N, C-alpha and C positions, 0 to 999 in steps of 0.2 A: 797374359797379364803377369807382371812381376811386381812383388811387394817387398819393400825393405823396411826393417824396423831398427830402432836404436841408432847408433853412430853410423853415419854413411857419408862418404866423401865422393861426391860426384865430380870427377875431374874435368868434364867437358865445360862446366861453368863455375867451378870452384865452390859449389854449394856444399856447406857442411851443416848437417843437422845433428843435434844431440838430443838424447832423451827418448821419449816415447813417440816420436814422430813416425808417421806412416807415409811412405812415398809410393804412389801407384804409377807405374809406367805401362802405357799401352800404346799400340800402334794403329795407324789408319793409313789408307791410300788416298792420295789426291787424284780426283777424277780429271778427265780432260777439260771439263768446264769449271774447274777450280773448287769443287765442293769436296768435303770430307765427311765421313761418318764418324760421329763422336762415339767412342766405345761406351758400352752400357755402364761399366764401372766408373767412368769419368762423369757420365750424365748423373749417375746416382750421387757421386761425391759432390758435384756442383748443384744438385737438386734442381735440374733443369728438365723441361718437358718439351714436346713438340710445339713449335711456334714461339718459344722463348727466344729473346735476343741475347747475343753474346758479344762482348767486346774483347778484342785482342790487343793487349798492351805490351809494347816492346820495352823491357826493363833495362836493356843493355846486356844483361846476362842471359836473356832468353825471352820467350813470348809467354805471357800469362793470359789465360782465358778467364774472363770475369763475367758472370751473369749480370745482365742489366735488369734490375728489378724496378717495378712500379714504386714510386715514392710512397704510395699508400700501403705497400707491403711492409714498410719500415715503421709504420705508426701502430701504436698500441691499439688492439681491436676495440677496447672499451671506449676509446676516444675517436674512432674512425669516422663516425657520423658527424661529429663536431668538425673534424678536419675537412670533411667533404663540404659541409655547409660554408665554412670559412673560405675555402678555395673557390667555391662557386660565387660567393659574394665578391671576392677580389676580382675574379674574371668578369663579372657583370659590371663592376665599377670601372674596370679597364676599358671595356667596350663602350660604356657611356662617355668616358673621357675622350676616346678616339673619335666619337661622332661629333664632338664639339668643334 
């Protein structure tokens, strides 16, 4: 693993970071069936675990790995029960309308 701090000019895609940014570079090997092992330091940085879904986004400058989180993970825990009830009511209403 290689870590960079402060000013860093990454010539391959012209990425310039200034300040207290930390860049983690790690490598992995593509298997014959197209899978890769995501290095532990990257899993930790992305806060992903076994079974989590990831999206690979082509930005034009490179590929960004974005964890796909459940919508309810983004909701304040104090209102999660209310959000669950509302979403269930909406789903039930949609099913009723579809049967008509």
